[in-house]
C-alpha positions as CSV (number, residue, x, y, z in Angstrom):
1,K,98.6,176.7,204.7
2,P,98.5,179.0,201.8
3,S,95.2,178.6,199.5
4,Q,95.8,176.5,196.1
5,T,93.9,178.9,193.4
6,M,94.9,182.0,192.3
7,T,92.1,185.0,190.8
8,T,92.7,185.8,187.1
9,R,90.5,188.0,185.0
10,S,89.0,187.3,181.8
11,T,90.0,188.7,178.6
12,P,86.8,189.2,176.5
13,T,88.7,189.1,173.0
14,T,90.5,185.8,173.6
15,G,88.9,184.0,176.6
16,A,92.9,184.3,177.8
17,T,93.5,185.0,181.6
18,A,95.7,187.4,183.0
19,P,96.5,188.4,186.8
20,A,93.5,190.2,188.3
21,S,93.4,193.7,189.1
22,S,91.6,195.4,191.7
23,N,88.7,196.7,189.4
24,A,88.6,193.6,187.3
25,S,85.6,190.9,187.2
26,T,87.4,188.3,189.0
27,K,87.1,184.1,188.8
28,T,88.6,181.0,190.7
29,C,91.0,178.8,188.4
30,T,89.5,175.7,188.7
31,M,91.1,172.1,188.3
32,E,89.8,172.1,184.9
33,D,92.3,174.9,184.1
34,N,95.2,173.0,185.2
35,N,94.4,170.3,183.5
36,L,94.2,172.2,180.3
37,L,97.7,174.0,181.3
38,N,98.9,170.4,181.8
39,T,97.7,169.1,178.5
40,I,99.4,172.0,176.9
41,H,103.0,171.8,178.8
42,L,102.4,167.5,177.5
43,L,102.4,169.2,173.4
44,I,105.3,171.5,173.8
45,G,107.7,169.8,171.0
46,S,104.9,168.6,169.1
47,K,104.3,168.8,165.1
48,L,101.7,170.8,165.0
49,R,99.4,172.5,161.2
50,V,97.8,175.6,162.2
51,T,95.7,176.9,159.6
52,M,95.2,180.9,159.7
53,T,92.0,183.2,158.9
54,D,93.7,184.4,155.7
55,G,94.4,180.5,154.3
56,R,98.2,180.3,155.3
57,V,99.0,176.9,156.6
58,A,102.2,176.9,159.0
59,R,103.5,173.2,160.2
60,G,105.9,173.3,162.9
61,N,107.0,172.0,166.4
62,F,104.9,173.8,169.2
63,V,107.0,176.2,171.7
64,C,104.6,178.0,173.6
65,L,101.1,179.3,173.8
66,D,101.4,182.8,175.6
67,R,98.4,183.9,177.5
68,L,96.7,186.3,174.4
69,G,96.4,183.0,172.5
70,N,99.7,183.5,170.5
71,I,101.3,180.2,169.0
72,I,105.0,180.2,168.6
73,L,106.1,177.2,166.2
74,D,109.8,176.4,165.8
75,N,110.9,175.4,162.4
76,V,108.6,176.1,160.2
77,V,107.2,175.6,156.7
78,E,104.4,178.3,155.8
79,C,102.2,177.3,152.7
80,R,99.8,179.7,151.2
81,Q,98.1,179.8,147.5
82,V,99.1,182.8,145.7
83,A,96.8,184.4,142.6
84,Y,98.1,186.5,139.5
85,I,95.4,187.9,137.4
86,P,97.4,189.7,134.3
87,S,95.9,193.1,133.3
88,S,94.5,193.4,130.2
89,L,95.1,195.7,127.1
90,S,91.6,196.4,126.6
91,E,89.2,197.2,129.8
92,G,86.4,195.3,128.6
93,E,87.9,192.2,127.9
94,E,86.4,189.6,130.4
95,N,88.3,186.0,129.4
96,Q,91.0,187.0,131.6
97,S,93.1,184.2,132.5
98,S,94.3,184.1,136.2
99,Y,97.2,182.0,137.5
100,E,97.3,180.3,141.2
101,W,99.9,178.1,142.4
102,D,100.9,176.7,145.8
103,T,104.0,178.3,147.6
104,E,106.2,177.4,150.5
105,R,108.5,179.0,152.7
106,S,110.6,177.9,155.3
107,L,111.3,179.9,158.6
108,S,113.3,179.0,162.1
109,Q,110.7,180.7,164.1
110,A,106.9,182.0,164.0
111,V,104.7,183.5,166.0
112,I,101.0,183.3,165.0
113,P,98.4,185.6,166.6
114,G,95.9,184.4,168.2
115,D,93.2,186.5,166.4
116,R,94.4,184.8,163.3
117,L,93.9,181.5,164.3
118,A,91.2,179.0,162.3
119,K,92.4,175.7,163.4
120,V,95.0,173.9,165.0
121,E,96.2,170.2,164.3
122,I,97.7,167.6,165.7
123,V,98.3,164.0,164.4
124,K,95.9,161.8,165.8
125,K,99.1,159.0,166.6
126,E,101.4,161.7,168.5
127,W,98.3,163.1,170.5
128,E,97.9,159.8,172.0
129,E,101.4,158.9,172.8
130,R,101.8,162.2,174.2
131,V,98.5,163.2,176.1
132,G,96.9,159.6,176.2
133,Q,99.4,158.0,178.1
134,S,100.0,160.5,180.5
135,S,98.6,160.6,183.9
136,I,96.2,163.7,183.7
137,P,93.4,163.2,186.3
């Protein structure tokens, strides 16, 4: 009978796992890892709000999460705040006015690098509909 476990190596910066090589430190996938993967599969297609470390926010449908922690979204709207400080005619002028406004752009798909993720959110009702009703042990 084949074994039900898989050997992986942990990536130190992202915590993601990859197939183990002969010289890598190894660990065994646990039932908890399988539950996490099942939960991620249940979330495919759900509407997510992803905040990046530079302040940008992307809203879109969850397509995939790769082993490096990158998130792919579909039908994305990216929001960010833009600031403009006009150059003054005299260098010593202290009361410069700055202008800030919000801007949006629509993208068919976007890859958000895992190292730029600050926060990932989902509407509680959608979470409960997708994950709360599932049969995850």
